[in-house]
N, C-alpha and C positions, 0 to 999 in steps of 0.2 A: 411539677415537673416541666420545665419547659419541652412545648410541642416542638417536634422536627420542622425545619423550614420545608415549604414546597417544593416537589422536584420539577420545577417548573420548565427546564431546559428539557427533561424527558418527555415532559407531557407536549410541548411544543413540537418536537421529532415524532410522536405519536400523531398529533394532530395534521401533519404534513403527510405523513403516510396515508392518511385518510382521506387527503385531499382538502382540507379545511385550513386553509392559510390565513384567513382572516382570525382566528381563534388564536391560531399557532401565533401570528404577531401581536396579538395582546397578550398571551403567556411570557413571550421573550419583552416586550415592553414592561411588563409588571418585574420581570426578572431584573433586567436591565437598570430601571429605577431604584431597586433595592439594592444592586451591586455599586450603584455610582453615587446613590444619594443625590441624584439630581433627576426628575421626572423626564422620562422618554416622551417627546411629542410627536414623534414620527418615526416608522420603521419599514424597512425592504428588506423582505427575504431574496434572495438571489436564488431562482430556479435552472441551477445548472448541472450540468451532467456529471459532474464531478465529485457531486456531493452524497457520497454512499452510505455514508455512515454519519454525516455532519450537516449544519445548516450554516450558512454565513449570509451576510449581508450589510446593510447600511443603516445607523440609527440617528436620530437628529434628537438632540436635549436640548431643554428650556434655558440653557444657559448660552446656546447658539451653536455648540461645538457641534459636528457630525462625526461619528466614529465608525469604523470597521470592527463588526463582531464576527466571531467565528467559534464553533464548540462540536466536539465530538459526544456522540451518546451511542453506547450499544448495551444489549443484554449483559447483566452481570458484573457491569464497572465497576458497581458500589463495592463488590467484594472483592475485587485485582486492581485497583487503581488507587493509590493513597495520594502520593505527590504527581498531581496531575500535570501541571506546567511548569517547565524547568528553562525558561527562557533566559533565565539570569544564569543558570549554570553553563548554560552553552556561551552566553556574551562574555563570562569571565574566561574559556579557554579559548576565546577568539574567533569562534564563529560568527558569520556574518547572519546577524538575527535579529528581528524584531522582539522588542519586549514591550509587552501591554502596558496600557496606561492603567488598566483595571482587569482584576481575574479572580475568579470564583472558581474554587477545586469541589466544592461539597458536592457530594454524589447526587445526582440527577438535576444539579444547577451549575454544570462545569460551563464557564463561558469566558471567553476573553475578548477585550475590548482594544482596540489598536486606535492611534492617530491614523486618520484615512489618508492613504495614497493614491496619486495619479496614476500611477503605474499600472501595467496589465502583469495578471498572473503569468507566469512562464508558461502555464499549459496553455493559455488563450494565445499566446505569441507563437507557439507552435500550433496550434489548429489552424492559424491562419496561413501560415507556411505551406501547410500538409493540403490545405482545402485549396489553395493555388496553385500547386506543385511548384513553389518558388523557390527551386535547389540553388538558384543561383544568389538569391536573397539571402541564405541561410547562415552566411558567413558569420557574422556576429553573434548569433545565436550559440552557434557551435564555439566558439571561442570563448563566450563567456561560461557557457559550460564546463570549457576545458580549465578556465582559470579556476571555476568554481572546485571542480573536482581534484586539482592539484593544490588549493586551499584548503578544501574538506580535510584531506591525507595530512595535509601540515599540521593542522591541529589535533588530529586524531592519534597520531603516532605518539607524541608524548605524553599522553594519557594510557599507553598503553600497558597493563598489568595484570598480576592475578586477583584472583577474588575469592572469598569464602562461597560455599555454595548458598548460603543465606541471603547474601549481597544479592547474587544473580537472580536468585527465586522472587527477591523482593521487586525486581524492576519489571513497571508497566509493559516493556516491549511485547513479553508474552501474550499478552491481551491482542496481539496482532497474529499469533500463531498457534501456541499450543493450547492456550485457554480455550482458542475457538474448535479444539480438536478433543476436547475432555467433558464430561459432565459425570454426576453421582449415576451409577448403575450399568455405564455402558464402557467397553472396550477403550482404551485409548487410541485414539485415532479415528474412532467411529461415533462418538459422542458428540456433544456442543452442536456447533452449525453443520458438520456433516451430517447428523442425525434429523437436524429441522431441514437441512437443504434436499440432501440426498437419498438416504437410506427409504428403503419403501417404495420409492416414487418412480416414475415412468418417464422413460428420455425419449425426445422426438429429435431423432440428428439425421438432418438432411430428410431423406423420404423413410427413413428407418427409425420404428418405434421399438424401445427394448425397455424391460423392468430392471431396475436398480441389481437385482439378483443375477441376472444376465451380464447386464453390462458392466458391473463392477468386477467381474471374473474373466473379462476378454483382454487379450493381449493386442496391442495397437500396431498396425503398420500404417505409417503417417507420409504420404508422398513417396512412399517406396523404401521409406526407411523402416526397418522392424525395432519394436522397443519391447523389451522384456517384461516391464512391471505392470500388474495390472491397476486400475484405480484402487481397489481394496487395499492391495500392498502398498501403494503408497501413501495412502492415509495411515495404516498401520504403521508402516514405519516413519512416518513423521511424528505420530504419536509417542514414537519412543526414543526417535534420535532427536527430536526438538524439546525434550522435555527441561526445564529448567537446569535439575541437578546435573542432567548429561552433558549442559552445555559449559557447566561452570570452571572447567579445568583449561579451557583453552585461549584464555587472554580475554580480558573485556577492557572496552574505550567508554570514554563519551562519547554522547553522539544522539544526534536529532531522533532517529530512528523510523522515523514517517516522513521525509521529504520528496514526497511526490510532488510533480510540478505544479500542482493546484494550491502547494503548499510554500510557494516559492514567488517572490514578486522579481520581475525583469527591470532592474534599476537603472536607468540610463540617464539620470536626471546629470551625472558628472562627466558624460562624454564618451568614457568606457564603460558600457553595459558591464552590471555586476547583479550576481542571484543573493538574493536575501530570503532566508526563509522565515517562516512564523507557525504558528499553531504546533509547538513541540510537545503535544500530550503524551507522547512516549519517548521521550528524551529521557536521557537517566546517565548516570556515572560507573555504571556495572553493566553495561550492556554486551553480551558475546560478540565478540569482533566479527564473526561469521556473519551475525544477522544485524550490524549496524546500516548496510548499504543496500541491504536486500531489496527493501519495497522501493526504493529509488531504482533500482536496477530494473527491477520487474514494469512498475508502473510507469516509469518516464521512457521506458523503450518497448517491452514486448506487448504492452495493453494498446498499444499504436500502430496504426491509425484506426481508430472510431469503435473497433469491435468489442470492447469491455464497456465504454462509455456510452456510446451511442449504436447499441446492437443494430436497431431498425435501417438505421444507414447502411451499416455491415451488411443485411441482408439484400441491397441493393446494389452494392459494388463489388461483392465476391461471390464465388460460386463453390459449392461443395459436391461430395458424391462421397456416398455412404454406405457400404454393405459389410453383411457378416460373412465371413469363411472360416467356420467350424469354429475354433477358439479364438479368433483373430477378427478385430473389427478392422477393414478396410477405408482408410479415410484419404481422401485427396482435396486439397483445398488451395487455391491460388492466392491467398494473404503471404505477404512479405514486409519486410523492415522496408520502410521508405529510407533513403539516403540520408534524412535528418535522423533517424532513430538509429542508423548505422553507426553515425558519426558520434551518435551519444555514447553507443555501446563500446566503440573503438575508446573514447577518452576514460569511461569508467573502468575499462580494463587496463588501460596502458597507465593512467594516472592515480587509480585510486588502488583497485584490487593487486595489480602485480605487487607494488611496493607495501601493502600491507600484508599478504601473504609473505613475501620474502621477511618482512620484519618478524612475522611469526616463528617462521622457521628455524631463522638465527637464533631466536631465543629458545627452542625446543619445544615451541607450545603450539605447533600446527598440527591436528589430529589426522591420523593416518585416512579419514574419511572424509576430509575438509569438502571434496565434491560433493558427496551424498547430504552432507548438512547443506551446503549452498542449494543444491539443487531440491530437495524437499521443501525449504524455507520459500523459493522461489515458486515451487508448485501450490504451496498454501496461499501465495498473493491472490490469483484469480480465483482459486475454489472455495475460499473462504472468506472473501471480502463482499460477496453477494453470489445469490443461487444462479449457476451458469444453466440451470434447466431450463428448456424451451417453455414458454407459459407461465412461469412463477413470477412471483411478484417483482423480479428483477426486469420482467419485458423482456426477457431473452427470445430468440426465435430459433429455428431448428438450422439456421444458417450461423450466426453469432453463437450460439451454444456449441457447435461441431468446431469453430475454431477454437474456442475457450479450453473447451477440453480437452483437444487435440494440442493445444499450445501448454497447458499444464502437463500434461504425460510426456512432452517433446523435453520440457525443461526439466521434470524430474525423474524421469527414467535414466535416457539418454542413448543414443544411437549415432549412427555415422551420418550428422548433419554438422551444420554450421555452428550452430551452438556447442555442440560438445568439442569441435575443435577450438573455438574461442575458449571454451573453460580448462582443455589440457594445455592451450597457451601460456595461463597465466602464470604457471610456476617454471616454465621452460628455463627462465634467466632468475631463478629464485636461488 
């Protein structure tokens, strides 16, 4: 019997989490040599703030080429991801996407290698704008985003169809949502990463420390707005509402599924900047339509500026106040969307979500609880991508943890706030 190939990518990820970057580089060099058939002679892993469940960098091969590599790895993926990289699928449907020169989709060895680009990732372009408060100079980026949103919608709508439950269940997009909420022996919504990150843990929010059992059952009042759902309720609801079978009758589309800005190039070589995605690890042809742009809507807008990816910086520039009032957690914070992220939100709503919802409604496929589906998926983005607890492996602190959990509740529950007004407005013209 042939021995299984070593899970070199998984091992490299584990080594970087332990701070052993040299051994991680050696493992990746071995993997890339095996995948390309050409000796890797030099490799650099980027240590950027966006690599929450992935690694990327540059590798030089013995034939003189220098390539960009990217891979995603997390627990349980060998059981849930079969068709891991779907760039060709997206290209066939007209999406702007980099197709890798080499790809390996074997569990524990998933990696993509691309021709090296000179462009910056959109995440880095946006970070520079916000760091310098360059609101006058953001117009080309906003224009590129608006072109991309309109173009994505134009390529998405022709793929809108109904699907079988088995087809929807087979999509890897669920690894980003429902699969992180469940595990054997746990109630759906309180298993998986929820159990590993939060259950039975202590939380330090501002000056207040609470155990999970207390915090999870409190309602929230955030900047004067009351929210009815507790964290426990939101996780439990997500465990039911986001189950693949529950999403199987609302229309499906071809989509990237994980087009956050660290997976997008800002291509300005031809004069008119265009956004080009890469690393379609969760792309598919039967993605529930209401999930397709959720990751992009959260990570490119509400995760910024800095609180999710750079929590230490968030602690320096934001202020929070937290106190308990009976069964309510009173939270005050001064985080807000920058002009850049507000422009992104306006674009995503106007040019993508409104016409998509209108199309679903016209076909009779828009579920009555469409807002709840979107809200719970948005709620899962920050809470399940990494632990939001202060002092955990994610390096969150009492300020960033407070902002993160408050953001999750605001998106997931709903109250008299700007996001609720935005969401309500998505269907006014449908």
